[in-house]
N, C-alpha and C positions, 0 to 999 in steps of 0.2 A: 538510777533511781532519782525521781524528782524530789526537790525540797519544797514543793508547793503544798501549802496547807490551806484548805478551804476553811474560812472563818466567817461567822456572822456577828458583827459588832452590834451592840444595842445599849441604849441608855434609857432608864426608867424615869419618868417625870411625874411627880405626885399631883393629885387633884388640888383644887383651891376654891375657897368660897369667901367672898368679902361682901360687905354691905354698907350702905349709907341709908338708913331707914327713911329719912325724909327726902332723899334725892336732891337736897338743896346745897350740899357741900361739894366743893371742887375736889375733895379727897375722900377716900374710904374712911369711915369712922369706926367700923367694927372689923377688927383684923384677926380675931381668934382663929379663923380658918385659913390663914395664909399658908400654913403647912409647907414651909421651906421656900415659898415665893417671896418676892420683894416688891414693894411699891416704889415707883419712880417718884421721888419727893415732889410734893406740890401738885400731884396729878392723880388720876384714876388709872394710870397705865401700870401694868404688872409685868414682872420679868422673873424668869427662873434661869439659873446658870449652873452648869455642871461640866464634868470632863469624862472622857473615856481614856483609861490608862493603857498605853501600849508599851510601857517601859520594858516589860519582859521580852517582847519581840524585838525592841530596839537593841537590847543587850546582845541578841543573837544576830544583829545586823540584818533584820528582815524588814521589808517594805510592804505596806498594806496597799493592795490594789482593789479599790471598791468597784463593783459592777452595777450598783444601783442604790437606791435609797427609798424608804417607805416610812410613813407615819401610821401608827395604830393608836386608837384612842377609845376611851370609854363611851358610854351610851349617848350622852347628849351634852350640849352647851346651852345655858339659859341666862337671859339678861332681863331683869325686871326693871321697868322704867322706860322712859322715852329716849333710849340711847341711840336709836337709828342704826345699830349694827356695830360689829367689831372686826378688827383684823387680828388674825392669829398668825404668828410668824415663827418658823423654826430655822435655825442655822447651825451647821456643823463646819468648823474651820480647822485647818492644820496649824494656825497660829492664833494667839489671843485675839478675841473679838473686841470691837469698840465697846464703850460703856453702854449699858442698856438705854440710856437717854439718847446718846448719839445714834445708836442703831435704830431706835424707834423714830427719830427724826428722819433718818434716811428712808425708812419704810413709809412713813406718813407722806413724804414728798415724792412718792411714786417711784422709789428706787429700791435699794436694799443692798446687802453685802455683795461686793464684786461688781456692781453696776455703776454707770456714770451717774453722778448726782447733779442737781441744780447748783449753780453758783451760789455761794453763801451757806450751803448745807455743810454739816460737819465733814472734815477731811476724811476721805475713805482710805483706811489703812489696809483694806483687803483688796485682793484681786480676784479675777475669775478662777485662777488656778488655786489660790489658798482657800476659796470658798468651796469646800468639797460637796456640800449638799445644802439646799435651802428649800423651804416650802412656805408659801403664803396662802392664807384662806380668808375669804370675805364671808362673814356670816351675818344674816339678817333675821329678824323675827319671823317665824313661820306664820303667814297670814291664812294658811289653810286650816289652822286649828282655832276654833272659836267656840267658847272663849279660850284664851291662852294666858291664864293669870300668872304663870311663872316665866313667861317669855321664852319658851323653847325655841331654839334657833335652827336654821338650816343653812347649808353651804350654798352660796350663790356662785362663787368662783373659787377655783383652786389652781395654783400654778407652782411648778417646780423649777429650780435653777441650780447652778453649781456645776463644777467641772468634773466631778468624780475622779479627780487626779490622784495618782498614787502619792503616798506620804511615808516618809521615813522618820517623822517626828515621834517622840515618845508619848505625846498627849494630843487628843483631839478636843476641841473646845465647843461646847454646845450652849446655845441660848434659845429660850422660847419667850416670845413676847405676846401679850394680849393687849390690844390697843382699842379702847372704846372710842367711837367717833365724837361723843360729847361727854360732859361730866354730870349728866342728870340721872344716871342709873341709881337704882335703889339696891339691887343685888346683882352679883355676877357669879355664876357657877361654871367652873372650868373642870372638865373631866381629866382623869389620869390619862397619860399617853406614853408612848415610847417611840424613839427613832431607831430604825433598823438599817444597818448598812451591810449587806452581803458582799463578800469578796474573798480575797485570798492573801496569805502571807507568803512572800517569796524572797529568796536571797538574790539580790541583783549582783551583776559583775561589780567588782570592787570600785572601779573608777566611776561608774554611773551612780552607785550608792553614795560614795563620798561627795559627789557633786550635788545630789539631791539633798543629802543631809546638810551640806554647807548652805544651800539655798534656803532650807527650812530655818536654820539658825539666823541667817541674814534677815529674812522676812519677819521673824519673831522679834528681833531686836529693833525693827523699825516701828513696831506698834507702840 
């Protein structure tokens, strides 16, 4: 009898609404709708951080084998003001992720978790292996809607990365970033979303499991 358990992991990310009614401030001035999100200090960049608890499986010495990753989200994203577009970035890692500021700099500099960075960019603590799943989206104002007073956006590009590597860790770390291209926005509406990781829980042979667990601990301590 196999000890393989099919499992679908997911994490729910709340919606967010922020505004700067004049569009003249480099930061958001109305934050009542943050709803669990955080503002990267001194900017209009937004971040949300969460975790997926696998401690119950870890106690049974089980390893999670992902077979894919997908993002689901609510109806629409909107940006009022001459912002020129936004980047939305999701990342799931087997070890703690860099700070939202460092991760946002990596993404802004054409990289991201597990990729090679420009010289001078924040030191990358992640590898392709530890970055289980990531997705980046470039959204721009929908020019086919006229007028479009609320700035409803459409996806221009979407890319996925990550290794989908098995993990014996007791926690998966999740970050979502929303990075406006400029600081002239008046409002920004971010829909609720979820990250889904289908896969299975299996008990590895003892030697492989101990080696994977030791590597997870080693990488986590390097962050």
